[in-house]
N, C-alpha and C positions, 0 to 999 in steps of 0.2 A: 319477509316475516322477522329477520334478525334486525333488519333496521327499525322495523316498527317496535320491537321489543326494546332496542337501545332508546329510542324516543320516549317510550312509555316509562323506562326506568328513569330517564331525566326529570320527567314531570312527575314521578311518584306514581304512576298509574301501575307499574309492576314492579316486582322485588326480584332480583336476580341473585341466586347464591351459587357459589362454586361447590361443586361436589366435594363433601367433607371438609368444607372450609369454614369452620367454626371460628377460627380466629380472624379471618377475614370478615366474617359477619358481624364480630364484635367491634373490630376497628371501624367497620362501615356504619355501624349505629353510633359509635361515639362520634365520628366526623359528621354524621346527619344530625346529631344533637347540637353540634356547634354551628352548622351551616343553615339549618332551619330558622333560628332566630335572626341570624345575619341578614338572610334573604327577605325575612318579614320586616325588619327595621329598614332595609334597603328599598323596599316597595314603598313603605310609609313615607320615607324620605323622597322618593320620586313623586308620589302622589301630592304630598304637601307642597312641595317645591313647585311643581306643574299648576296646582291650583292657586298658589300664589301669584305665579306669572300670569295665570289667566285673569285674576283680579286686576293686576295692575295694566294689563292690555285693555280689558273692557272699560276700566275707570277712565283710562286716558283716551281711548276711541269714542266712547259714548258720551263722555262728560258726566259729572256727578249727577245731574238730575235723570237722565236716562238711566244711568247707573244704579240710581235708587229705585225705579221702575223695575228694572232687571232683578234686583234684590227683593222686591215685593213678590214677583213670581215664586222665587226660590223659596220664600217664607212657607209657601204652601207645600213646597216638595220636602222641605225640612219637617214639616209636621207628618207627612206621609212616611219619611223615612224613619221618624220616631216611632210611628205605631207598627212599622215593618220590624224594626228592631225588637220591639217588645213582644209582638204576636208570633213571629216567625223565627229571626235570628238568634236572639239571646237563648231561647229555650234550645235551639239546635246546637249552639256553640257549647253548651253545658251536658245536654244529654246525649248527643252525637257521639261524642268521644268515649262515652261507656259502651258503646255497641261495637261488636267485632263481626267480621266475616258477612254472612248473608243476611244477618239480622239487621247490620248497619246499612247494607244496600237498600233493603226493604224499607228500613226507617226513612232514610234520605229520599225514597221515591214518594212517599207520603207528604214529606216535606216540600218537594218539588210542586206537588199538586195544590198544597196551600198557597205556596207563593205565586203560582199562575192565577189562582183566584183572586188574590189580594191585589195583585197589580191591576187586574181588569176593574175591579172597584175602585181603587185609588185613582186612576187615570179618569175614570169618568167622574168621580167627585172633585178633582182638580179642575178639570174643564167645566164643570157646572159652576163652581165656586169663581172661577175667573170671568165667567161669561155674565154671571147673575149678581153677584155681591156688591160691584160697584156701579152697575147699570150696563146695559148693552152698548153704550156708546163710550164707554171710559177707555182709557189707554189699555188697561188690564185686558179687556174683552177683546182687543185687537191682537192679542198674542195668546190667547187662550189656547188655540190648536198647537202651535208649536210649545207651549208651556207644558201641555199635558203629554205630548209625544216625548219630550224630553224627560218628564217625571217617569213615564213608562221605562223608557230605555234605561235611565239612571238607577231606577229602583232594581230593575232586573240585573244589571251589571254588578250593583253593589251586593245582591244577595249571591250571585255566583262567586265573587271573589271571597266573601265570608264563608260559602260553603267549602271552597278549596282551602281555607284555612283550617275549618274544622276536619277536613279529611287529611291534612298536614302535607299540602301541595303547594309549598310557598314558590317554587320556581314558575309554576302555572299561573300564580297570582302576578307575580312580577311581570311575566309575559303579557297578560292581558291588560293589567293596568298601563304598562308602556304603550300598548296600541292605543289605548282609549285616550291617554294624556297627549301623546303626540299628535294623533289625529285632529284632536280637538284644537290644540295650541296652533297647529298649521293650518286648520281651516279658518280659524279665527284672524290670523295674521293675513291671510290671503284676502279675505273680506275687507280687512282694514286698509289694506295696500290698494285694494281695486276700488275703495270709496263706497263699498256696499254694506258696511258694518251698520246693523241697527239691533234693536232687542230682539225683534223676531228671527231675524237671521242667526243671530248668535245662539238662540235657543235651538234651532234647526241644526246648527253645526254641533251643539252638544248633544242632540238626539242621535246624530248619524254616528258619532265617534262611539257613543255608548253601545250603539246597536251593533257596530262592527266588533266591538270588543266582547259583547255577548255571545256572538256566534262562535268566536274563538274560544270562549270559556266553555261552552257547551261541548265542544270537542275534547275537552280535558276533563269533563265531569266523572269520567270512569263509570264502571258498572253499575246500573240500578236494577232492581228486582221489585215486580209488582206483586204483592200479596193483599188481595183485598181483604182477607181476614182480619188484618192488623189496622186496617184504616180506622176504625172506632177507637181502639185502644191508643194508637199513638196519636190520634187527635184529641183524646181526652188528657192524655199525660203531657202533650204541648200546651194544652189550655190551662191545666192546673198551674204549670209554671208561668205561663204567659199572662194570666189573668190580672196578677198585680203589675206585672212589666208593662203591660199596655198602657195601664193608667199611669205607670211611672213615667213612660215615654211621653204621654200627652202633657203631665205637669212639668216634664222637663223642658218640652217645648215651650211652655208657658214662661218657665224660669229663664230660658236662654234668649227668648225673642219676643217677650211682651214689652220690653223697652224699645226695641225696634219698631214694633207696631204703634206704640204711643207716639214715637218719634216721627213715623210717617203721617200720623193724624194731627200731631201739633204743630211740627215745624216743616212738614213737606218732604217730597223725594230727595230733595238737594241735600239737605241735613241728613237724612237717612243713607245716602249714598257715600258722604263724607264719614260717618260712623263706620259703616261697613267696611270702608277702605282702611280706615284705622285698625278696624279688628282683624284685618287679613293679615296684618304684619304678627299678630298673636296666632292667628290660624295656622300659619306656616308651621308652627312648633307643635300642632295637633299630630305631627309624625310620632311624638311619643304617646299620646292619647289614643290614637287610632292603633298604634302597635300593642299597647297594653289591653285594649279592647279585644283585639284579635288573639293574642298571645296568653294572657292570663286565664280566662275563661277556661279553655281546654286543659292547660296546666292544673288548675285548682281542682277542676272535676276528677282528673286522673289522679292527683295526689289524694284527695279524700277517698276515692274508690280503691286505691292501693295501700294508704297508710292512715286512714281514718282521720280524726279529729288532728292528731299530732302532725300527720303530713300536711293537711291543709293549713295548720297553723305555721310551719314553717315555709310554705309557700307564700302565705300571706305576709309575713314578716319580710322577707326578700323584697316582694313587689312593694311594700309600704316604704322600706327603706329607699328604694330605688326612686319611688313617686316623690317622696319629701325631698332628696337631694337634687332632683331634676328641677323640680318647681322652684326651689330656692335659687338655683342657678339662672333660671329664666328671669325670675323678678329682678336679680342684680343686672343681667345684661341689658334688659329692656329699660331699667332705670338709668342706666348709663348711656345707652345708644340708640333707644327707641325713638325719640323725636327727631334725631338727625336722620334716621334712616326713612321715617315717613316723609320729610322734606325732600330728600334725594329721589324717592320712588314716585311721589305724587305731585310735586311742585307746590306752587304758590296756593292753590285751592285748598289744600288741606292745613295749611298754617294755623287757623284758628283753632283746630282740633288735635294738635300734635300732642298736647298734654295728656289726653285720655288714654293713650297706649300705657303709660306708666302706671295709672290706676287699674286698668284693665289687667294688667299681668298679676295681680294679686289674687285674681279669681283662679288661676291657672294651676298652682299647687293645691288648692282645695279641690278643685274639680278631680285631679289626679286622684288624691286619696279617697275621694267619695267613689270614683270608678273602681278603685282596688278593692274596696269594702263591699261594694255591691257585687263585684265577682264573687267574693267568698260566700255571700248570702245565695247567691245563684247555684253555686257549687253544691250547696246544702239542699237546693230546691226549696228554699224557703225566702220566697221574693216579696212577701208583703212588708218586711221592714224597709226594703228600698222603695217601695210606693210611699211608705209613711214618711220617710225622709224627704223624699222629693216633694210629697204634698204640702209638708210644713214649709219648704222653701218657696214652692209655688204659690201657696196662698199668701204668703207675706209679699212676694213680688206682686201679685194682683192687686192687694190691698194698699201697696205703697207706692206703686210705680207711677200711676197718674198724679196724685197730688205732689210727689217728689219732683217730677218733671214739670208741673205747673208752677211750682214756686221756686225751684232751685235749677230748673232747666237741665242741661247735659250732665252736670255735676250730680244732680240727683238722681238721674237714671243709673249713672255707675255706681253711686253709692247703694241704691237698692240692689243692684245686681250682686255686689260684694257681700252685703248682709244675707242675702238669699242663700247664696253658696255656703257661707258659714254656718247658716242655720241647719241646712240640710246635712252636712258633714257632722255636725254635732249630734244629731239625732242618729246617724249611723253608728257613729262611736258608741252612744250610749245603748243603743239596741245589740251592738255587737258584745258589749261587755257582759250582757245578760246571758250569752251562749257559753256554758263552761268550756275552756280550752281554745277557744276562737281567737281573740286577743291576747289572753294570757296563757303561759304553758302548762297552767294547771289549774283547776276549778276554783273561781274566786271564792266560793262558799269555803271551800276546805282550807284555802290560805287564812281566810278570817278565823276559821275555828282554831288553826294553830296558833294565831297571833293572841286569840282570847286565852287559849290554853298556856302559852308561854308567859303571859302577863299575871296569871292567877297565882296567889301564893301556894 
């Protein structure tokens, strides 16, 4: 029992206090406040680095054309992930942190039920889409089963890791992500060395690694409490927050991946694989974006619950400053070294596309700023502005991406991506300025009134 208690304390499942140890409790709270963000960033660094290595391994082992086919399967999974974030994860990250004790355990139990139902529906939809959308004899149909199983395992594992973020258990997240990433990389490396690497086998390897990680994550999930009487109320509250976020996720998927879909249709899987490989160099920097996605919503929700709008304003200001400085550093670094890194990692096949990494880098700071502003709206449980901003960017992308690709090729695709991100960010800023005290430390109307008073004779 003592060993179990120690293990539970390490992963945040139990809290131990020494009798009469208020100073010890305060010191431990300060250490925990420093340790949790460090573990979260460490986890994101591990995940981003391993995903980057996976992309390099698959691109080299499969070749750009087969890697393009693998990417087409993952486009369907990314859509399912976007919907999961909007329907379940994002509301959970903002609402769950406001619950305590038995109420929190009962709330998360309902969310687990929502997640289980969603995974069943999403897995079936992905299988049907891969089987039927391109024809039963297409290469996509041949990987429909492993693709749908990979989606089921990946969606569940990602939900568990974000659930542990919401419950403030970063050590547990680091453990299950390490299991997932190392098993996946190890299995893919073995397949490559054995000469058995293929799109289907790669998807089975991804599915198996995520499944093992999921089983480990379930053992760390902590106590849950079933209260059937709150099922309807929690579901309604989730939906009120999710109804705009799920639409936002769909539009953001269009914003992020419409260019790749057009690339696959106009230029074929080889060019798609090359662009995806180039994007992977920027994707490794998603350690920052994913960390913000997991850290800022609980912080913003707690700041607003405890300090009101001033508390949320301070948290938002710090997060925006961090996002801006980090984004500027990324643009500078990739502008100087991006093409050289692509040459070193992917060899001669990527040479004609090495320039795209410089232009893609400009989307990164805009995406970070939009993410932070979206977290502020989610803390207020006012998610409609996030959807409106994404809708503006997505509509522009849908209208412009095909003619831009047709007339200007890959350069047109990248230009549309950058302009769509900029449009979404500008809309978010304008809508945030309409909320007194969110971006400004005092209501704009009051400030204007003082200016008028001061300027009057």
